[in-house]
DOBAMI-278970 format. One line per 8 residues: number of its first residue (from 0); for each residue x, y, z of C-alpha. Coordinates in nm, 4 decimals. Layout:
DOBAMI-278970
NUM = X Y Z; ...
end
This chain:
DOBAMI-278970
0 = -0.3270 1.6299 1.6417; -0.1718 1.2933 1.7290; -0.1393 1.0377 1.4550; -0.4620 0.8442 1.4123; -0.5934 0.5427 1.2284; -0.8990 0.6488 1.0289; -1.1503 0.3800 0.9360; -1.3334 0.4617 0.6122
8 = -1.6226 0.2726 0.4520; -1.6891 0.3755 0.0925; -1.8744 0.2739 -0.2175; -1.6596 0.1945 -0.5192; -1.7110 0.4859 -0.7576; -1.4481 0.7068 -0.5843; -1.2151 0.4158 -0.5089; -0.9253 0.4822 -0.7463
16 = -0.9120 0.8562 -0.6799; -0.9433 0.8040 -0.3058; -0.6634 0.5471 -0.2953; -0.4256 0.7872 -0.4677; -0.5251 1.0814 -0.2503; -0.5217 0.8778 0.0701; -0.1595 0.7814 0.0051; -0.0751 1.1518 -0.0289
24 = -0.2705 1.2337 0.2885; -0.0889 0.9652 0.4874; 0.2486 1.0953 0.3716; 0.1546 1.4529 0.4536; -0.0017 1.3946 0.7958; 0.1323 1.0717 0.9429; -0.2239 0.9445 0.9874; -0.3104 0.5947 0.8665
32 = -0.6249 0.5370 0.6627; -0.7888 0.1958 0.6500; -1.0317 0.2255 0.3602; -1.2882 -0.0436 0.2863; -1.4456 -0.0210 -0.0617; -1.7504 -0.2246 -0.1594; -2.0850 -0.1959 -0.3344; -2.3646 0.0300 -0.2159
40 = -2.5837 -0.2537 -0.0885; -2.2911 -0.3988 0.1049; -2.2143 -0.0593 0.2604; -2.5766 -0.0250 0.3682; -2.5767 -0.3758 0.5183; -2.2580 -0.3142 0.7149; -2.3889 0.0120 0.8553; -2.7241 -0.1461 0.9402
48 = -2.5391 -0.4265 1.1205; -2.3853 -0.1693 1.3527; -2.0274 -0.1649 1.2248; -1.8521 0.1536 1.3318; -1.6299 0.3683 1.1113; -1.4918 0.7185 1.1247; -1.5978 0.8277 0.7767; -1.8478 0.6968 0.5254
56 = -1.8539 0.7835 0.1548; -2.1639 0.7152 -0.0535; -2.3950 0.8810 -0.3032; -2.5379 1.1984 -0.1497; -2.8953 1.0664 -0.1088; -2.7601 0.7563 0.0667; -2.5539 0.9744 0.3012; -2.8647 1.1779 0.3813
64 = -3.0485 0.8535 0.4565; -2.7746 0.7466 0.6988; -2.7986 1.0855 0.8716; -3.1760 1.0426 0.9016; -3.1212 0.6957 1.0498; -2.8819 0.8386 1.3068; -2.5803 0.6502 1.1732; -2.4004 0.9622 1.0478
72 = -2.3588 1.3011 1.2135; -2.6113 1.5648 1.1117; -2.4450 1.8571 0.9382; -2.1278 1.6606 0.8569; -2.2048 1.5805 0.4931; -1.9486 1.7190 0.2488; -1.9841 1.6642 -0.1261; -1.6646 1.5241 -0.2775
80 = -1.7188 1.4582 -0.6480; -1.9675 1.4126 -0.9286; -1.9788 1.1223 -1.1731; -2.1807 1.0436 -1.4825; -2.2686 0.7042 -1.6267; -2.0362 0.5594 -1.8882; -2.0404 0.2854 -2.1517; -1.7778 0.0174 -2.2159
88 = -1.7156 -0.2949 -2.4234; -1.4573 -0.5709 -2.4115; -1.1087 -0.4609 -2.5140; -1.0724 -0.4644 -2.8920; -1.4434 -0.5204 -2.9582; -1.6315 -0.3042 -3.2096; -1.7289 0.0283 -3.0590; -2.1041 0.0871 -3.0747
96 = -2.2545 0.4249 -3.1557; -2.3846 0.5841 -2.8371; -2.3598 0.9454 -2.9458; -2.7301 1.0231 -2.9733; -3.0524 0.9121 -2.8122; -3.1654 0.7150 -3.1167; -2.8294 0.5488 -3.1817; -2.8053 0.4595 -2.8134
104 = -3.1478 0.2975 -2.8250; -3.0489 0.0972 -3.1341; -2.7275 -0.0132 -2.9617; -2.9281 -0.1458 -2.6669; -3.1599 -0.3406 -2.8943; -2.8714 -0.4839 -3.0981; -2.6551 -0.5884 -2.8020; -2.6492 -0.9607 -2.7251
112 = -2.5985 -0.9012 -2.3520; -2.5961 -0.5946 -2.1258; -2.4325 -0.5466 -1.7857; -2.5231 -0.2919 -1.5217; -2.4722 -0.2475 -1.1486; -2.6694 -0.2673 -0.8266; -2.5521 0.0835 -0.7298; -2.6890 0.4271 -0.8227
120 = -2.5912 0.3920 -1.1901; -2.7752 0.0594 -1.2110; -3.0883 0.2015 -1.0536; -3.0774 0.4822 -1.3071; -3.0230 0.2453 -1.6006; -3.3240 0.0400 -1.4931; -3.5414 0.3493 -1.5114; -3.3804 0.4564 -1.8379
128 = -3.4607 0.1259 -2.0086; -3.8244 0.1930 -1.9248; -3.8119 0.5536 -2.0461; -3.6620 0.4411 -2.3786; -3.9334 0.1752 -2.4089; -3.6859 -0.1086 -2.4555; -3.7219 -0.2781 -2.1161; -3.9354 -0.5628 -2.2447
136 = -3.7184 -0.6253 -2.5528; -3.3895 -0.6397 -2.3616; -3.5106 -0.8020 -2.0393; -3.3714 -1.1443 -2.1300; -3.0191 -1.0156 -2.1973; -2.9696 -0.8017 -1.8874; -2.7166 -0.9069 -1.6238; -2.6898 -0.7110 -1.3006
144 = -2.3753 -0.7486 -1.0937; -2.3894 -0.8496 -0.7272; -2.3008 -0.5670 -0.4893; -1.9251 -0.5123 -0.4839; -1.8583 -0.6591 -0.8298; -1.7569 -0.4148 -1.1021; -1.9489 -0.4233 -1.4299; -1.6070 -0.4227 -1.5953
152 = -1.5610 -0.7785 -1.4681; -1.8589 -0.8936 -1.6759; -1.7404 -0.7056 -1.9823; -1.3778 -0.8219 -1.9648; -1.4804 -1.1861 -1.9204; -1.7199 -1.1738 -2.2147; -2.0264 -1.2340 -1.9982; -2.1761 -0.9152 -2.1358
160 = -2.1128 -0.7464 -2.4682; -2.1691 -0.3971 -2.3326; -2.1930 -0.2502 -1.9851; -2.2889 0.0622 -1.7956; -2.1549 0.1981 -1.4684; -2.0130 0.5176 -1.3202; -1.7426 0.6479 -1.5544; -1.4898 0.6357 -1.2700
168 = -1.5485 0.2604 -1.2360; -1.4991 0.1880 -1.6071; -1.2353 0.4351 -1.7196; -0.9221 0.2415 -1.6211; -1.0657 -0.1068 -1.5717; -0.8371 -0.3721 -1.7280; -0.9610 -0.5712 -2.0248; -1.2250 -0.3264 -2.1435
176 = -1.2495 -0.0215 -2.3682; -1.4297 0.2806 -2.2287; -1.6493 0.4193 -2.5075; -1.7677 0.7377 -2.3442; -2.0506 0.8833 -2.1397; -2.4198 0.8381 -2.2044; -2.5640 1.0871 -2.4547; -2.6105 1.4241 -2.2865
184 = -2.9889 1.4036 -2.3107; -2.9823 1.0760 -2.1165; -2.6978 1.1430 -1.8741; -2.7419 1.1192 -1.5005; -2.4974 1.2734 -1.2536; -2.4438 1.1222 -0.9107; -2.2854 1.3273 -0.6330; -2.0654 1.1290 -0.3949
192 = -2.0366 1.2656 -0.0436; -1.8656 1.1971 0.2863; -1.9997 1.2147 0.6403; -1.8705 1.1453 0.9888; -2.0026 0.8200 1.1327; -2.2118 0.8582 1.4463; -1.9702 0.6382 1.6424; -1.6476 0.7775 1.4985
200 = -1.3433 0.7393 1.7209; -1.1299 0.9716 1.5065; -1.3736 1.2396 1.3958; -1.1184 1.5214 1.3843; -0.8748 1.3213 1.1743; -1.1612 1.2135 0.9475; -1.2546 1.5781 0.8947; -0.8931 1.6508 0.8066
208 = -0.9106 1.3748 0.5456; -1.2273 1.5262 0.3984; -1.0572 1.8659 0.3747; -0.7687 1.6992 0.1911; -1.0038 1.5218 -0.0521; -1.1808 1.8483 -0.1345; -0.8743 2.0743 -0.1550; -0.7911 2.2311 -0.4949
216 = -0.4828 2.0078 -0.5240; -0.7078 1.6998 -0.5230; -0.9033 1.8116 -0.8310; -0.6587 1.6821 -1.0976; -0.6527 1.3414 -0.9310; -1.0317 1.3291 -0.9249; -1.0529 1.4203 -1.2925; -0.7874 1.1671 -1.3926
224 = -1.0074 0.8981 -1.2429; -1.3283 1.0047 -1.4118; -1.4717 1.2255 -1.1398; -1.5507 1.5950 -1.1399; -1.4797 1.7731 -0.8103; -1.7988 1.8793 -0.6366
end
């Protein structure tokens, strides 16, 4: 296979792991990967606008939607990694108790401000606030990031006292302390998947990249960045 330039459009949860693995892939194959990472809504807008890529990486349901819309190749979806929702505060701030359902609920009510995303984790948190019957009490202190902006940005700047996002997006973010995952009873796992774009120019090379990302040797990198291999 001749050296190719692979255009990738991806949401941000797998960003750090993908960057590290892509560098290894480029060294091993001679291919070049141009990866564009942004928020879920931005990815959807770019695909809807007709931009062409070789590979797209999104949450599995979003990939399935793109296949249904004819923007990704049917049968090409490959699951890459799983991620839960995590909790973080500003670096050095007191660490709240989020170890149980009741303590988590009390932490939400006590927080002065709460950040969450416009991606899959944010959609889940919105539903969770309702399930815990705190939505009305905390409504005035919620701040949702624009698509493409990490919740860690709000936390590190002091805009929000506490924040929630995919663990992989919080774990190594500068200026914040990662507290841990949501309590097990409240946790929500998102599967992130890849698919070949319907107008891919380098489909074979993109498939080779997917094989590299899902190979056993990639697993430690995924885990180091807060993801569990799918």
